[in-house]
C-alpha positions in Angstrom: 12.9 -18.0 -2.7 12.7 -14.2 -3.1 12.9 -11.9 -0.1 9.8 -9.8 0.7 9.2 -6.7 2.7 5.9 -5.1 3.8 5.6 -1.4 3.0 3.2 1.0 4.7 2.8 4.8 4.4 1.7 6.5 7.5 0.8 10.1 8.4 -0.1 11.4 11.9 -2.0 14.6 12.0 -1.5 17.3 14.5 -5.0 17.0 16.0 -4.4 14.9 19.1 -7.6 12.9 19.1 -7.2 11.8 15.5 -3.5 11.4 15.9 -4.0 8.9 18.7 -6.7 7.0 16.8 -4.4 6.7 13.7 -1.5 5.6 15.8 -3.6 2.9 17.5 -4.8 1.6 14.1 -1.2 1.4 12.8 0.1 -0.3 16.0 -2.6 -2.9 15.7 -1.8 -3.4 12.0 1.9 -4.0 12.8 1.0 -6.5 15.5 -1.2 -8.4 12.9 1.6 -8.3 10.3 4.1 -9.6 12.7 1.8 -12.4 13.8 0.6 -13.4 10.3 3.9 -13.0 8.5 6.3 -14.2 11.2 8.0 -10.9 11.7 8.7 -10.2 8.1 10.7 -7.0 7.5 8.4 -3.8 7.5 9.2 -0.4 6.1 7.1 2.6 7.2 7.1 6.0 5.6 6.6 7.8 8.9 5.2 11.3 8.2 4.9 13.8 11.1 5.9 11.2 13.7 7.5 11.9 17.1 10.5 10.0 18.2 8.8 8.7 21.3 5.9 7.5 19.3 8.0 5.4 17.0 9.8 3.9 20.0 6.4 2.5 21.2 6.1 0.3 18.0 9.7 -0.2 17.3 11.0 -3.8 16.8 14.1 -5.2 15.1 12.1 -6.0 11.9 10.5 -2.5 11.6 12.3 0.4 10.0 11.0 3.9 9.8 11.9 6.6 7.3 11.0 10.0 8.7 9.6 12.9 6.8 7.3 15.9 7.2 4.1 15.7 5.2 4.8 14.2 1.7 1.2 13.7 0.5 -0.2 10.4 -0.5 1.5 10.1 -3.9 4.8 11.5 -2.6 4.8 9.0 0.3 4.0 6.1 -2.1 6.9 7.2 -4.3 9.2 7.4 -1.3 8.3 3.9 -0.4 9.1 2.8 -3.8 12.5 4.6 -3.7 13.4 2.9 -0.4 12.3 -0.5 -1.7 14.3 -0.1 -4.9 17.4 0.7 -2.8 16.8 -2.3 -0.5 17.9 -5.9 -0.7 14.3 -7.2 -1.1 12.7 -8.7 -4.3 9.0 -8.1 -3.5 7.1 -5.3 -1.9 3.8 -6.1 -0.1 1.8 -2.9 0.2 -0.7 -2.0 2.9 -2.5 1.1 3.8 -2.1 2.3 7.5 -5.9 2.0 8.2 -6.1 -1.6 7.2 -7.0 -4.5 9.6 -5.9 -8.1 8.8 -7.6 -11.4 9.8 -5.5 -14.6 9.6 -2.7 -16.4 11.2 0.8 -17.9 10.5 -0.6 -20.7 8.2 -2.2 -18.0 6.0 1.0 -16.0 6.0 3.0 -19.0 4.8 0.6 -19.7 2.1 0.5 -16.0 0.9 4.3 -16.0 0.6 4.3 -19.4 -1.2 1.9 -18.1 -3.8 4.0 -14.9 -4.1 7.2 -16.9 -4.9 5.5 -18.9 -7.7 6.6 -16.1 -10.0 9.8 -13.9 -10.1 8.3 -10.9 -11.8 5.0 -9.0 -11.9 2.3 -7.7 -9.7 0.0 -9.6 -7.4 -3.6 -8.5 -6.7 -4.9 -10.1 -3.6 -8.6 -11.1 -3.7 -9.4 -8.3 -6.3 -8.3 -5.5 -3.9 -6.0 -2.7 -4.8 -3.0 -1.7 -2.7 -4.0 -3.9 0.2 -1.9 -7.0 0.4 -1.0 -6.1 -3.2 2.6 -7.0 -4.1 5.0 -6.0 -6.8 8.4 -7.3 -7.9 11.4 -5.0 -7.8 12.1 -5.5 -11.6 8.6 -4.2 -12.4 8.5 -1.4 -9.9 11.8 -0.1 -11.4 9.7 0.7 -14.6 6.7 2.4 -13.0 6.0 5.0 -10.4 2.9 6.7 -9.0 1.9 9.8 -11.2 2.7 12.9 -9.3 -0.1 14.7 -11.3 -2.8 12.5 -9.8 -3.2 13.7 -6.2 -6.2 12.4 -4.4 -5.8 15.2 -1.7 -6.4 17.8 -4.5 -9.4 15.8 -5.9 -7.5 14.6 -9.0 -8.5 10.9 -8.7 -7.6 7.8 -6.8 -4.0 7.1 -7.3 -4.2 3.5 -6.2 -6.8 2.6 -8.8 -5.0 4.4 -11.5 -1.6 2.9 -10.7 -3.1 -0.7 -10.7 -5.1 0.0 -13.8 -1.9 1.2 -15.6 -0.1 -2.0 -14.6 -3.0 -4.2 -15.8 -3.1 -2.3 -19.2 0.7 -2.2 -19.9 1.7 -5.6 -18.4 -1.2 -8.0 -18.7 1.1 -11.0 -18.8 2.6 -10.0 -15.5 -0.6 -9.9 -13.6 -1.2 -12.5 -10.9 -4.4 -12.8 -8.9 -4.5 -14.9 -5.8 -6.4 -15.5 -2.6 -5.7 -17.4 0.7 -8.4 -19.0 2.6 -8.7 -17.4 6.0 -6.6 -14.3 5.2 -8.8 -11.1 4.9 -8.2 -7.4 5.0 -10.7 -4.7 5.7 -10.7 -0.9 5.7 -13.5 1.6 6.1 -12.0 3.9 3.6 -14.2 6.8 2.5 -16.5 6.2 5.6 -13.6 6.8 8.0 -14.7 9.7 10.3 -11.1 10.2 11.3 -9.6 10.3 7.8 -7.0 12.9 7.3 -8.3 14.0 3.9 -11.3 12.0 2.6 -13.9 14.2 4.2 -12.7 17.2 2.3 -13.3 15.6 -1.1 -16.1 15.2 -3.5 -15.8 11.4 -3.8 -18.3 11.2 -6.7 -16.3 13.6 -8.9 -13.0 11.8 -7.9 -14.5 8.5 -9.1 -15.6 10.1 -12.3 -12.1 11.5 -13.0 -10.6 8.2 -12.1 -12.8 6.1 -14.4 -12.0 8.5 -17.2 -8.2 8.2 -16.7 -8.6 4.4 -16.6 -10.5 4.5 -20.0 -7.7 6.5 -21.4 -5.1 4.0 -20.1 -7.0 1.1 -21.5 -7.3 2.8 -24.9 -3.6 3.8 -25.0 -2.3 0.4 -24.2 -4.8 -1.8 -25.9 -3.4 -4.8 -27.8 -4.3 -4.0 -31.4 
């Protein structure tokens, strides 16, 4: 059985009210992860964190990598870098604003399905990078495009990354679901988002769809 690790990127803004809200959401997510996945190892790209804050959520299975603000794509690629330099075979990705529903039985089933294949990427219930998993051997070949920065309105990096994998590696795509295991995120409706409220979401979606069309054309099986 391959070894899996959960990977989360986190940024705590300077505004104290929003900072407290984001910290609480992440602390709840870590509790849910430990309950559902039986204290599976967790990596956190911890941006703009204070030492005393991390001590509040610190556990033997949780490891933080501390940085100033990297940006979304920079943080995702840092997570990739630490995963590739780790002992783990699979990375389970989660955003820091996600909430999970389920229990240990669902966690066991999720990992069982993950271990049915040694290589590839796993889309959970048609979501993007929420309970999404990727093997080390595939992640060695692909990274997040630094030229697609959602904070600059250049598109949604998660949709483009997953679409690139779908186009380039159709035979390594695995879709699965687990009864009773759910994830939820308020995403663009998050009033305490650190960046969504500054973006023209409609234009970002249009740019994203255009890039996905280009990817599908480039890698189409002729």
